[in-house]
C-alpha positions as CSV (number, residue, x, y, z in Angstrom):
1,M,16.2,55.5,22.2
2,A,19.1,54.3,20.1
3,R,19.4,51.2,22.2
4,R,15.7,50.4,21.8
5,L,15.9,51.0,18.0
6,A,18.9,48.7,17.8
7,A,17.1,46.0,19.8
8,L,14.1,46.3,17.6
9,L,16.3,46.0,14.5
10,V,17.9,42.7,15.9
11,L,14.4,41.3,16.5
12,L,13.3,42.1,12.9
13,L,16.5,40.5,11.5
14,L,15.9,37.4,13.5
15,A,12.3,37.2,12.4
16,G,13.4,37.5,8.8
17,C,15.9,34.6,9.2
18,T,13.5,32.2,10.8
19,G,10.2,33.0,9.1
20,G,10.8,31.3,5.7
21,G,8.2,28.6,6.2
22,G,10.3,25.9,4.6
23,P,11.5,22.6,6.1
24,G,13.2,23.1,9.5
25,A,11.4,26.5,10.0
26,A,8.8,25.1,12.5
27,P,8.3,27.2,15.6
28,S,8.7,25.9,19.1
29,A,5.0,25.9,19.8
30,D,2.1,24.8,17.6
31,V,0.2,27.4,15.7
32,Q,-3.6,27.0,15.8
33,G,-5.4,26.4,12.5
34,D,-5.9,23.7,9.9
35,I,-3.8,20.5,10.0
36,V,-3.4,19.7,6.4
37,V,-3.3,15.9,5.6
38,A,-2.0,15.1,2.1
39,S,-3.0,11.7,0.8
40,G,-3.6,9.6,-2.3
41,R,-7.1,8.7,-3.4
42,D,-9.4,6.9,-0.9
43,V,-10.5,3.6,-2.5
44,T,-13.6,3.6,-0.3
45,G,-15.1,6.3,-2.5
46,R,-16.4,9.9,-2.2
47,N,-16.6,10.9,1.5
48,G,-14.8,7.7,2.2
49,I,-13.7,6.4,5.6
50,R,-10.6,8.5,5.8
51,Q,-12.6,11.7,5.5
52,Q,-15.2,10.3,7.9
53,L,-12.6,9.7,10.6
54,I,-11.2,13.2,10.1
55,D,-14.7,14.6,10.4
56,V,-15.1,12.8,13.8
57,W,-11.8,14.2,15.0
58,N,-12.8,17.7,13.9
59,R,-16.1,17.5,15.9
60,Q,-14.1,16.5,18.9
61,Q,-11.8,19.5,18.5
62,E,-14.7,21.8,17.9
63,K,-16.4,20.6,21.1
64,A,-13.3,21.1,23.1
65,N,-12.7,24.5,21.4
66,T,-9.1,23.8,20.7
67,G,-8.8,26.0,17.6
68,Y,-7.6,23.1,15.5
69,R,-9.2,21.2,12.7
70,A,-7.9,18.7,10.1
71,R,-8.3,19.0,6.3
72,L,-7.8,16.2,3.9
73,V,-6.2,17.0,0.5
74,E,-6.2,14.1,-2.0
75,L,-3.4,14.2,-4.5
76,P,-4.2,13.3,-8.1
77,G,-2.5,10.8,-10.3
78,S,-0.8,7.4,-9.8
79,A,1.2,6.5,-6.7
80,D,4.4,7.3,-8.6
81,E,3.1,10.8,-9.5
82,Q,1.9,11.4,-5.9
83,R,5.4,10.6,-4.6
84,S,6.9,13.1,-7.0
85,Q,4.3,15.7,-5.9
86,L,5.0,15.2,-2.2
87,L,8.8,15.2,-2.6
88,G,8.6,18.5,-4.6
89,A,6.2,20.1,-2.2
90,L,8.2,19.2,1.0
91,Q,11.6,19.9,-0.5
92,S,10.6,23.4,-1.7
93,G,8.2,24.2,1.1
94,S,5.6,25.2,-1.5
95,A,2.7,23.4,0.3
96,S,1.7,23.7,3.9
97,Y,1.3,20.0,4.6
98,D,1.4,18.9,8.2
99,V,0.7,15.2,7.8
100,V,1.6,13.1,4.7
101,N,0.3,9.7,3.9
102,L,3.2,7.8,2.5
103,D,3.4,4.5,0.7
104,V,5.3,2.1,2.9
105,T,8.2,2.1,0.4
106,W,8.7,5.8,0.7
107,V,9.4,6.1,4.4
108,P,13.2,5.5,4.2
109,E,13.5,8.1,1.4
110,F,11.5,10.8,3.1
111,A,13.2,10.1,6.5
112,A,16.7,10.1,5.1
113,A,16.0,13.4,3.3
114,G,14.9,15.0,6.5
115,L,11.4,15.7,5.1
116,V,9.5,14.0,7.9
117,R,10.0,14.0,11.7
118,A,10.8,11.1,14.0
119,L,7.7,10.2,16.0
120,P,7.3,8.9,19.6
121,D,8.0,5.2,19.9
122,D,4.5,4.6,21.4
123,V,2.8,5.1,18.0
124,L,3.9,1.5,17.4
125,D,2.5,-0.5,20.3
126,S,2.3,-4.3,20.5
127,D,-1.2,-4.3,18.8
128,V,0.3,-3.3,15.5
129,I,0.9,-6.3,13.2
130,E,4.7,-7.0,13.5
131,S,5.4,-7.1,9.8
132,V,3.4,-3.9,9.3
133,A,5.2,-2.1,12.1
134,G,8.5,-2.7,10.3
135,T,7.5,-0.4,7.5
136,A,7.4,2.6,9.8
137,R,11.0,2.5,11.0
138,W,14.2,3.6,9.4
139,D,17.7,3.8,10.7
140,G,16.6,2.7,14.2
141,R,13.9,5.3,14.6
142,V,10.1,5.5,14.1
143,Y,9.1,7.9,11.4
144,A,5.5,7.0,10.7
145,A,2.5,5.2,12.0
146,P,0.8,2.5,9.9
147,F,-2.5,3.8,8.7
148,N,-3.9,1.1,6.4
149,S,-2.0,-2.0,5.2
150,D,-2.2,-4.0,2.0
151,V,-1.1,-7.5,0.8
152,G,-1.5,-9.5,-2.4
153,L,-4.5,-11.9,-2.4
154,L,-5.8,-14.4,-5.0
155,Y,-9.4,-13.8,-6.1
156,Y,-11.2,-16.5,-8.1
157,R,-14.4,-17.2,-9.9
158,R,-16.4,-20.0,-8.1
159,D,-18.8,-20.1,-11.0
160,H,-16.0,-20.8,-13.5
161,L,-14.7,-23.6,-11.4
162,R,-18.2,-25.2,-11.2
163,D,-18.8,-24.7,-15.0
164,G,-15.4,-25.9,-15.8
165,G,-15.8,-29.3,-14.2
166,V,-13.5,-28.6,-11.2
167,Q,-14.6,-30.5,-8.1
168,R,-12.7,-28.2,-5.7
169,T,-14.5,-24.9,-5.7
170,D,-13.4,-23.6,-2.2
171,L,-9.8,-22.5,-2.5
172,S,-9.7,-20.5,0.7
173,G,-7.4,-22.9,2.4
174,G,-4.7,-21.9,-0.2
175,L,-2.9,-23.6,-3.1
176,D,0.5,-23.4,-4.8
177,W,1.3,-22.3,-8.3
178,R,1.5,-25.9,-9.6
179,E,-2.1,-26.5,-8.4
180,L,-3.2,-23.2,-9.9
181,E,-1.7,-24.2,-13.3
182,E,-3.5,-27.6,-13.1
183,L,-6.8,-25.9,-12.5
184,V,-6.1,-23.6,-15.5
185,N,-5.3,-26.6,-17.6
186,T,-8.7,-28.1,-16.7
187,L,-10.5,-24.9,-17.4
188,D,-8.8,-24.6,-20.8
189,E,-10.5,-27.9,-21.7
190,H,-14.0,-26.9,-20.7
191,R,-13.8,-23.1,-21.2
192,P,-16.6,-21.5,-19.1
193,E,-18.6,-18.7,-20.8
194,G,-16.5,-15.6,-21.4
195,Y,-13.3,-17.3,-20.3
196,E,-10.1,-16.5,-22.2
197,K,-7.1,-17.2,-19.9
198,G,-6.4,-18.5,-16.5
199,W,-5.4,-15.4,-14.6
200,T,-4.5,-11.7,-14.7
201,T,-2.6,-9.2,-12.7
202,Q,-0.9,-5.8,-12.9
203,L,2.1,-5.8,-15.2
204,A,2.0,-2.4,-16.8
205,P,5.4,-0.5,-16.4
206,Y,4.6,1.0,-13.0
207,E,4.8,-0.1,-9.4
208,G,2.4,-3.0,-10.1
209,R,5.1,-4.7,-12.2
210,T,7.6,-4.3,-9.4
211,V,5.2,-5.8,-6.8
212,N,4.4,-8.9,-9.0
213,A,8.1,-9.4,-9.7
214,V,9.2,-9.1,-6.1
215,E,6.5,-11.7,-5.2
216,A,7.9,-14.1,-7.8
217,F,11.5,-13.5,-6.8
218,A,10.7,-13.9,-3.1
219,S,8.8,-17.1,-3.9
220,A,11.7,-18.6,-5.9
221,V,14.4,-17.5,-3.4
222,P,12.9,-17.5,0.1
223,D,15.9,-15.9,1.7
224,L,16.4,-13.3,-1.0
225,A,17.3,-9.8,0.2
226,L,17.7,-7.4,-2.7
227,T,19.0,-4.8,-0.2
228,D,20.4,-5.0,3.4
229,G,19.2,-3.1,6.4
230,D,21.1,0.0,5.2
231,G,19.6,-0.1,1.8
232,R,22.7,-1.4,0.0
233,Y,22.2,-3.8,-2.9
234,R,23.0,-7.4,-1.9
235,A,21.5,-9.8,-4.5
236,T,23.5,-12.2,-6.7
237,V,23.1,-13.0,-10.4
238,A,22.2,-16.6,-9.5
239,Q,19.4,-15.4,-7.2
240,L,18.1,-13.0,-9.8
241,T,18.2,-15.8,-12.4
242,E,15.9,-17.9,-10.3
243,G,13.6,-14.9,-9.8
244,V,13.4,-14.2,-13.5
245,A,12.6,-17.8,-14.2
246,E,9.7,-17.8,-11.7
247,L,8.3,-14.5,-13.1
248,R,8.5,-16.0,-16.6
249,R,6.7,-19.1,-15.5
250,R,3.9,-17.0,-14.0
251,T,3.5,-14.8,-17.0
252,Q,3.7,-17.2,-19.9
253,A,1.1,-17.1,-22.5
254,P,-0.8,-20.4,-21.7
255,Y,-1.9,-19.0,-18.4
256,L,-1.8,-15.2,-18.3
257,L,-4.2,-12.9,-20.0
258,Q,-2.1,-11.0,-22.6
259,D,-3.8,-7.7,-21.6
260,A,-2.2,-8.0,-18.1
261,V,1.1,-6.7,-19.6
262,H,-0.6,-3.4,-20.0
263,S,-3.0,-3.5,-17.0
264,D,-3.1,-1.7,-13.7
265,E,-5.4,-2.4,-10.7
266,A,-8.6,-1.0,-12.4
267,A,-8.1,-2.8,-15.7
268,S,-7.2,-6.2,-14.3
269,M,-10.2,-6.0,-11.9
270,A,-12.5,-5.2,-14.8
271,D,-11.2,-8.1,-16.9
272,F,-11.7,-10.5,-14.0
273,A,-15.2,-9.2,-13.2
274,E,-16.2,-9.6,-16.9
275,G,-15.2,-13.3,-16.6
276,R,-12.2,-13.1,-19.0
277,T,-10.1,-14.9,-16.4
278,T,-10.8,-17.2,-13.4
279,F,-8.0,-15.9,-11.2
280,L,-6.9,-12.4,-10.2
281,R,-4.0,-11.2,-8.1
282,H,-5.1,-8.0,-6.4
283,W,-5.2,-6.0,-3.1
284,P,-7.7,-6.3,-0.2
285,Y,-10.0,-3.4,-1.3
286,A,-11.0,-5.5,-4.4
287,Y,-13.0,-7.8,-2.0
288,G,-15.6,-5.2,-1.5
289,A,-15.4,-3.7,-5.0
290,L,-15.9,-7.0,-6.7
291,H,-18.8,-7.9,-4.5
292,Q,-20.7,-5.0,-5.9
293,S,-21.1,-6.9,-9.2
294,L,-20.5,-10.6,-8.1
295,T,-22.2,-12.6,-5.5
296,D,-20.6,-14.8,-2.9
297,E,-21.6,-17.8,-5.0
298,Q,-19.5,-16.4,-7.9
299,L,-16.5,-14.9,-6.0
300,G,-13.9,-16.4,-3.7
301,V,-10.7,-15.2,-2.2
302,A,-7.6,-17.1,-1.0
303,P,-4.0,-16.5,0.1
304,L,-1.8,-15.7,-2.9
305,P,0.3,-18.7,-3.9
306,G,3.9,-18.3,-2.8
307,R,5.0,-15.1,-1.1
308,A,2.9,-11.9,-1.2
309,V,4.1,-8.4,-1.0
310,L,3.2,-6.0,1.8
311,G,1.8,-2.7,0.8
312,G,-0.1,0.1,2.5
313,Q,0.2,3.7,3.7
314,N,1.8,5.2,6.8
315,L,1.2,8.6,8.3
316,A,4.1,10.9,9.0
317,V,4.6,14.5,10.2
318,A,6.2,16.9,7.7
319,E,9.4,18.4,9.1
320,G,8.1,21.9,8.3
321,S,4.8,21.5,10.1
322,Q,3.9,24.4,12.4
323,R,1.4,22.1,14.2
324,S,3.6,19.0,14.8
325,A,2.4,18.2,18.3
326,K,-1.2,18.3,17.3
327,A,-0.4,16.4,14.1
328,V,0.9,13.6,16.2
329,E,-2.3,13.6,18.3
330,L,-4.3,13.4,15.0
331,I,-2.2,10.5,13.8
332,K,-2.7,8.6,17.0
333,F,-6.5,9.0,16.6
334,L,-6.5,7.9,13.0
335,T,-4.4,4.8,13.7
336,G,-6.1,3.9,17.0
337,E,-8.1,0.7,17.7
338,D,-11.5,2.2,16.8
339,S,-10.3,3.9,13.7
340,E,-8.5,0.7,12.4
341,R,-11.7,-1.3,12.9
342,C,-13.5,1.4,10.8
343,L,-10.9,1.1,8.1
344,L,-11.3,-2.7,8.1
345,D,-15.0,-2.6,7.9
346,A,-14.9,-0.2,5.0
347,G,-12.6,-2.4,2.9
348,F,-9.0,-1.5,3.9
349,A,-6.6,-3.9,5.5
350,A,-6.3,-2.8,9.2
351,T,-2.9,-2.5,10.8
352,R,-3.9,-3.7,14.2
353,V,-4.4,-7.3,15.3
354,S,-7.4,-6.2,17.5
355,A,-9.4,-5.1,14.5
356,Y,-9.4,-8.8,13.3
357,T,-9.5,-10.7,16.6
358,D,-11.2,-8.6,19.3
359,D,-15.0,-8.6,19.0
360,S,-15.2,-5.8,21.6
361,V,-13.4,-3.4,19.2
362,R,-16.1,-1.9,17.1
363,C,-16.3,1.0,14.6
364,T,-18.1,3.6,16.7
365,A,-16.1,6.6,15.4
366,A,-17.6,6.5,11.9
367,P,-20.6,4.2,11.8
368,G,-22.2,3.4,8.6
369,S,-19.1,3.7,6.5
370,P,-19.6,3.2,2.8
371,S,-18.6,0.2,0.7
372,P,-15.4,0.4,-1.3
373,S,-17.3,1.4,-4.4
374,G,-18.8,4.4,-2.6
375,E,-22.3,2.9,-2.8
376,S,-24.5,2.8,0.2
377,A,-25.7,-0.8,-0.2
378,D,-23.4,-3.1,1.7
379,R,-22.9,-6.3,-0.3
380,I,-19.7,-7.4,1.5
381,P,-20.1,-10.9,3.2
382,R,-19.4,-10.4,6.9
383,D,-18.7,-12.5,9.9
384,A,-20.8,-12.6,13.1
385,A,-18.9,-9.5,14.5
386,G,-19.5,-7.5,11.3
387,R,-16.0,-7.7,9.8
388,P,-15.5,-8.7,6.1
389,A,-15.9,-12.5,6.1
390,H,-12.3,-13.2,5.0
391,A,-10.6,-10.7,7.4
392,A,-9.6,-13.0,10.3
393,R,-9.1,-16.2,8.4
394,I,-7.3,-15.1,5.2
395,L,-6.3,-11.4,5.4
396,L,-4.6,-11.3,8.8
397,P,-2.4,-14.4,8.2
398,A,-1.5,-13.0,4.8
399,L,-0.3,-9.7,6.3
400,R,1.7,-11.6,8.9
401,R,3.5,-13.7,6.3
402,A,4.0,-10.9,3.7
403,V,7.4,-9.7,2.5
404,Q,8.5,-6.2,2.1
405,R,9.9,-4.6,-1.0
406,P,13.5,-3.4,-0.7
407,R,14.0,-1.0,2.1
408,T,16.2,1.8,0.7
409,A,16.3,5.6,0.7
410,L,16.7,5.2,-3.1
411,Y,13.5,3.3,-3.6
412,G,12.5,5.5,-6.6
413,A,15.7,4.5,-8.4
414,F,15.3,0.9,-7.5
415,T,11.7,0.5,-8.7
416,Q,12.3,2.5,-11.9
417,T,15.3,0.3,-12.8
418,F,13.6,-3.0,-11.7
419,T,10.4,-2.2,-13.7
420,A,12.3,-1.0,-16.9
421,R,14.7,-3.9,-17.1
422,L,12.1,-6.6,-16.5
423,G,10.1,-5.1,-19.3
424,A,12.3,-7.1,-21.7
425,L,10.6,-10.2,-20.4
426,F,7.3,-9.1,-22.1
427,S,8.9,-8.0,-25.4
428,D,8.5,-9.8,-28.7
429,R,12.0,-11.3,-28.3
430,P,12.6,-11.8,-24.6
431,P,16.1,-12.7,-23.5
432,G,17.0,-15.8,-21.6
433,D,16.8,-16.0,-17.8
434,A,20.5,-15.7,-17.1
435,A,21.0,-12.9,-19.6
436,L,18.1,-10.8,-18.2
437,A,19.3,-11.5,-14.7
438,A,22.9,-10.3,-15.5
439,D,21.5,-7.1,-17.1
440,L,19.3,-6.5,-14.1
441,D,22.2,-7.1,-11.7
442,E,24.4,-4.6,-13.5
443,A,21.6,-2.0,-13.6
444,L,20.7,-2.3,-9.9
445,R,24.4,-2.0,-9.0
446,R,24.5,1.3,-10.8
447,A,21.2,2.5,-9.2
448,L,21.9,1.5,-5.6
449,P,24.9,1.9,-3.3
450,D,27.0,-1.2,-2.5
């Protein structure tokens, strides 16, 4: 009896040591139940395409009587706020997240901190766009699967160009910043109705400013690498000076709507839709959103002049998940060919080449997906295969050419420093290019390891 009691006591002690539920406490076998997916807001609206795909997977699990189902939890706030929420939840073990939808810039940070698990290499097959696949790796391992991508595009008002006496109203073949400035100079002379300035973008002190600045820096210095493959800071003051000069050129008063300095994605899109500007730098989901109020005769889209930044979200498995094997199965479904075509049709940028080029790949998992505004009426111009009309010709090439933001496990420190220091450029008394570059260099050396 004493031996049995001692054995029972040992088992109870072991259970107490291993049952904390925090990171690293995952059992050896999956526990049936809800697979909780934590994500930011779905830009395709209420009951958007992400939820529809999860609903399809749940029906498959119910039919097979597996005992699993997935549940989507949308985190409130901006991307920066969502990152803080996820970091806090995973570090403390206070939330039972199994799958986390990470911004592409967060993958190194979450991987290096041991908050997400390495995934099987086959989640990145040859169909995934090469530039996009690079966002899912860190330190030689795969930590995420690309879910939906993003890249900067240039939207323009065809009606402004016509009313402003511009002969060239189809810019889909692309243009450079000098050509854009020449068009703005012409528009300034004729001033279409409602027109105030040439273009707008997202320059409020958040990630939007970082994105716009990285695009300007990468355009000015094509071989610029702010960090190396290990996340160490590697830029020079001379390179930063060229980048600052290009950002200043793009944001000077004769061309930029002044409100852009305080604008995020929603505000800049609204200003453009109201006709205050002719050009808008924005993400792919704006294509569908803008077509809810503008016709194809009014709205056009083109590659962004210069270099465009790669964005998007990747799915990762939380280290503390008790359903990690099933979570990987869910991720493979959500990032498969059929699902990626559904995401593209709904307004996201798909991560697979087949979604853009293979007409046999169709959205059968969630047919009838809503428009990016959440409305049922589909006003998006589409090609013969039902894709958004710009997808194969403009969006896919843009994704392939896009540049990444710095890859570092200290991305939070980088973007906060980058955004804050560049704010001086938009002050009442901005410093010169070289002075601002030197200040930025010093701050980034403190923020990032060398």
